C-alpha positions in Angstrom: 11.8 -65.0 24.8 9.3 -63.3 27.1 11.6 -60.3 27.5 12.0 -60.1 23.7 8.2 -60.1 23.3 7.8 -57.5 26.0 10.4 -55.3 24.4 8.7 -55.6 21.0 5.4 -54.8 22.6 6.8 -51.7 24.2 8.5 -50.6 21.0 5.2 -51.0 19.2 3.3 -49.0 21.8 5.9 -46.2 21.6 5.6 -46.1 17.8 1.8 -46.0 18.1 2.0 -43.2 20.6 4.3 -41.3 18.4 1.8 -41.3 15.5 -0.3 -38.1 15.4 -4.0 -38.8 16.0 -6.1 -38.9 12.9 -8.2 -35.7 12.5 -11.9 -36.0 13.3 -13.6 -36.4 9.9 -16.7 -34.5 11.2 -14.6 -31.4 12.1 -13.8 -28.9 9.3 -11.7 -26.5 11.5 -10.6 -25.9 15.0 -10.3 -22.2 16.2 -8.7 -21.6 19.5 -10.2 -24.8 20.8 -13.7 -24.3 19.3 -14.7 -26.5 16.4 -16.6 -25.9 13.2 -18.3 -29.0 11.9 -18.1 -30.2 8.3 -21.9 -30.6 8.4 -22.4 -26.9 9.1 -20.0 -26.0 6.3 -22.0 -28.1 3.8 -25.3 -26.8 5.0 -24.2 -23.3 4.4 -22.7 -24.3 1.0 -25.9 -25.9 0.0 -27.9 -22.8 0.8 -25.4 -20.7 -1.2 -25.3 -23.0 -4.3 -28.4 -25.2 -4.0 -28.6 -26.2 -7.6 -25.1 -26.0 -8.9 -23.4 -29.3 -9.6 -19.8 -29.4 -8.4 -16.8 -31.6 -9.1 -14.9 -33.0 -6.1 -12.2 -30.4 -6.6 -14.7 -27.6 -6.9 -16.6 -28.7 -3.9 -13.5 -28.8 -1.8 -12.6 -25.3 -3.0 -16.0 -24.0 -2.2 -15.9 -25.6 1.2 -12.6 -23.8 1.9 -14.1 -20.5 0.9 -17.2 -20.9 3.0 -15.2 -22.2 5.9 -12.9 -19.1 5.7 -15.8 -16.9 6.4 -17.0 -19.1 9.2 -13.6 -19.0 10.8 -13.6 -15.2 10.6 -17.1 -15.1 12.3 -16.0 -17.5 15.0 -12.8 -15.5 15.7 -15.0 -12.3 16.0 -17.5 -14.0 18.3 -14.6 -15.3 20.6 -13.2 -11.7 20.8 -16.6 -10.1 21.6 -17.4 -12.7 24.2 -14.4 -11.4 26.2 -14.4 -7.8 25.2 -17.8 -6.8 23.7 -20.7 -5.2 25.6 -23.5 -7.5 26.8 -26.6 -7.8 24.7 -30.0 -8.5 26.2 -31.5 -11.7 24.6 -34.9 -10.0 24.8 -33.6 -7.4 22.3 -32.7 -10.1 19.8 -36.1 -11.8 20.4 -37.9 -8.5 19.7 -35.8 -7.9 16.5 -36.5 -11.5 15.3 -40.3 -11.0 16.0 -40.3 -7.8 14.0 -38.4 -9.4 11.2 -40.9 -12.3 11.1 -43.8 -9.8 10.8 -42.0 -8.1 7.9 -41.5 -11.5 6.2 -45.2 -12.4 6.7 -46.2 -9.2 4.9 -44.1 -10.5 2.0 -45.7 -13.9 2.1 -42.8 -15.6 3.8 -41.9 -16.9 7.2 -38.9 -17.1 9.5 -38.7 -20.8 8.7 -38.3 -19.9 5.0 -35.6 -17.4 6.0 -33.7 -20.1 8.0 -33.9 -22.6 5.1 -32.8 -20.1 2.5 -29.8 -18.9 4.5 -28.8 -22.4 5.7 -29.1 -21.3 9.4 -30.9 -22.3 12.5 -32.8 -19.9 14.7 -30.0 -20.2 17.3 -27.4 -19.3 14.6 -29.3 -16.3 13.4 -29.7 -15.1 17.0 -25.9 -15.6 17.6 -25.1 -13.7 14.4 -27.4 -10.8 15.3 -26.0 -10.7 18.8 -22.4 -10.5 17.4 -23.4 -7.6 15.1 -24.9 -5.6 18.0 -21.9 -6.3 20.1 -19.5 -5.2 17.4 -21.4 -2.0 16.8 -21.5 -1.4 20.6 -17.8 -2.1 20.9 -16.9 0.4 18.1 -19.1 3.1 19.6 -17.3 2.7 23.0 -13.9 2.7 21.4 -14.1 5.2 18.5 -14.8 8.8 19.6 -16.5 11.2 17.2 -13.2 12.9 16.4 -11.9 9.6 15.1 -15.0 9.0 13.0 -14.8 12.5 11.6 -11.1 11.9 10.7 -12.2 8.7 9.0 -14.9 10.5 7.0 -12.3 13.0 5.8 -9.9 10.3 4.8 -12.6 8.4 2.9 -14.6 11.3 1.4 -14.4 9.8 -2.1 -16.5 7.0 -0.7 -19.1 9.1 1.0 -19.3 11.5 -1.9 -19.9 8.5 -4.3 -17.0 9.3 -6.5 -16.6 6.8 -9.3 -13.5 5.9 -11.4 -13.1 3.8 -14.5 -10.0 1.7 -14.3 -8.1 -0.8 -16.3 -5.3 -3.1 -15.0 -2.7 -5.7 -15.8 -2.3 -8.5 -13.3 0.3 -11.2 -13.0 -1.2 -13.9 -10.8 0.7 -14.8 -7.6 -1.8 -15.9 -5.0 -1.3 -16.9 -1.4 0.1 -20.3 -2.4 2.8 -18.9 -4.7 6.4 -19.5 -3.7 8.7 -16.5 -2.9 10.5 -17.1 -6.2 7.2 -17.0 -8.1 6.3 -13.8 -6.4 9.6 -12.1 -7.2 9.3 -13.2 -10.8 5.7 -11.9 -11.1 6.7 -8.5 -9.6 9.8 -8.2 -11.8 7.8 -9.0 -15.0 5.2 -6.4 -14.1 7.9 -3.8 -13.2 9.4 -4.3 -16.7 6.0 -4.0 -18.4 5.3 -0.8 -16.4 8.6 0.7 -17.5 7.9 0.0 -21.1 4.3 1.5 -20.9 5.6 4.6 -19.1 8.3 5.1 -21.7 5.7 4.8 -24.5 7.2 1.6 -25.9 3.9 -0.3 -25.3 0.2 0.6 -25.2 -1.5 -0.3 -22.0 -4.4 -2.1 -23.6 -2.1 -4.2 -25.9 0.1 -5.2 -22.9 -3.0 -6.1 -20.9 -4.4 -8.2 -23.7 -1.1 -10.1 -24.1 0.1 -10.5 -20.5 -2.7 -10.0 -18.0 -4.0 -13.0 -16.1 -7.6 -11.7 -15.9 -10.7 -12.1 -18.1 -10.6 -8.3 -18.6 -7.4 -8.8 -20.8 -9.6 -9.2 -23.9 -11.0 -5.7 -23.1 -7.6 -4.2 -22.8 -7.7 -4.7 -19.0 -10.8 -2.6 -18.6 -12.9 -3.6 -15.5 -15.3 -0.7 -15.7 -16.4 1.6 -12.9 -15.3 0.9 -9.3 -16.1 2.6 -6.0 -13.8 3.5 -3.1 -15.2 0.9 -0.8 -17.5 -2.1 -0.9 -17.0 -2.9 -4.5 -15.6 -5.8 -6.6 -11.9 -5.1 -5.9 -9.7 -5.4 -2.8 -8.8 -2.4 -0.6 -5.2 -2.0 -1.9 -6.5 -2.0 -5.5 -9.2 0.6 -4.7 -6.9 2.8 -2.7 -4.3 2.9 -5.4 -7.0 3.6 -8.1 -8.5 6.5 -6.3 -5.1 8.1 -5.7 -4.5 8.3 -9.4 -5.3 11.2 -11.8 -6.9 10.3 -15.1 -4.5 8.5 -17.4 -1.8 8.3 -14.7 0.0 5.0 -14.3 0.2 3.4 -10.8 3.2 1.7 -9.3 3.1 -2.1 -8.9 0.5 -2.9 -6.2 -0.1 -6.3 -4.4 -3.4 -8.0 -3.6 -4.3 -11.5 -2.6 -4.7 -12.3 -6.3 -1.2 -11.1 -7.4 0.5 -8.0 -8.6 -1.2 -5.2 -10.6 -0.5 -2.0 -12.4 -3.5 0.3 -12.9 -4.6 3.2 -15.0 -7.7 5.3 -14.4 -9.4 6.3 -17.6 -12.3 8.5 -16.2 -13.4 10.0 -12.9 -16.8 11.2 -11.9 -16.8 13.6 -8.8 -20.0 12.4 -7.2 -22.0 14.7 -4.9 -20.2 16.3 -1.9 -21.7 15.5 1.5 -21.0 16.4 5.1 -20.2 14.3 8.2 -23.5 15.2 9.8 -25.5 14.0 6.9 -23.4 10.8 6.5 -22.8 10.1 10.2 -24.8 6.7 10.2 -23.0 5.5 7.1 -19.7 6.6 8.5 -20.2 4.5 11.6 -21.3 1.5 9.5 -18.4 1.7 7.1 -15.9 2.3 9.9 -17.2 -0.7 11.6 -16.8 -2.8 8.5 -13.2 -1.7 8.2 -12.6 -2.2 11.9 -14.0 -5.8 11.6 -11.7 -6.6 8.7 -8.6 -5.3 10.5 -9.5 -7.0 13.8 -10.0 -10.4 12.1 -6.7 -10.1 10.3 -5.1 -9.5 13.7 -7.0 -12.4 15.4 -6.0 -14.8 12.6 -2.3 -14.0 13.2 -2.6 -14.3 17.0 -5.0 -17.3 17.1 -4.6 -21.0 16.7 -6.6 -22.0 13.5 -6.3 -25.5 12.2 -8.3 -26.3 9.0 -8.9 -30.0 8.4 -11.6 -29.9 5.7 -11.3 -32.8 3.3 
């Protein structure tokens, strides 16, 4: 009997050990061994939407969106700790002091700033340090010839060219199955062929089939800019490659599949690299950051456990 009980106890222990440990409810995500607390996520969410009542489903979705940005920031900080230039803490202190003086002139304080942004002084210092490190890293690794080539490739942005665009989108987000993605693309390819052949009007097709609030306006989303606007990079790149009234091929974004048509184009004001050098560096740094984070997400170990 004793052996039977001992065997049963061992079997129970083995089963218990085989069970995966329950995730820590206080942790929203683990990124390469570093954790992001749920409390920090909710503090930032409260600062972003302080008076907006949310359902449980909406709160979880907003948590996920806020957490996604926090994961990106942490991945970047981890990279720069190893690869970025050192930043003197005294430089950050001086910047913070200067910013505090500017706030006082406007009748506010650093404490107000921390409360409004949902950050502590330490978090602000860390964010500013990361920003300086990133700029320093780019300066060390992007020679002027590379920045000039970037300026030329993105001259529409620096010249402030504007286009008016309309689109039709079939939704197929990140969680769509392969079959759903294939079906969405095929449906849009068929619509595009009918519009190109003159069998359908673009606006009428948008109104009937597009999964976007702009459908009621014939797919018109108004004026967009080459960078930093309301649309994703693949969308903007495709739009600015079009001539007025030209129809795009099917393009893919995180939202789904689109076809575009530019209805107007304003040429902007031509500028030179020398005049735009500071903005070129800033914009290049933004693009570099996005590409780096996408790479770090693929290479890193990111586990999201937000409830």
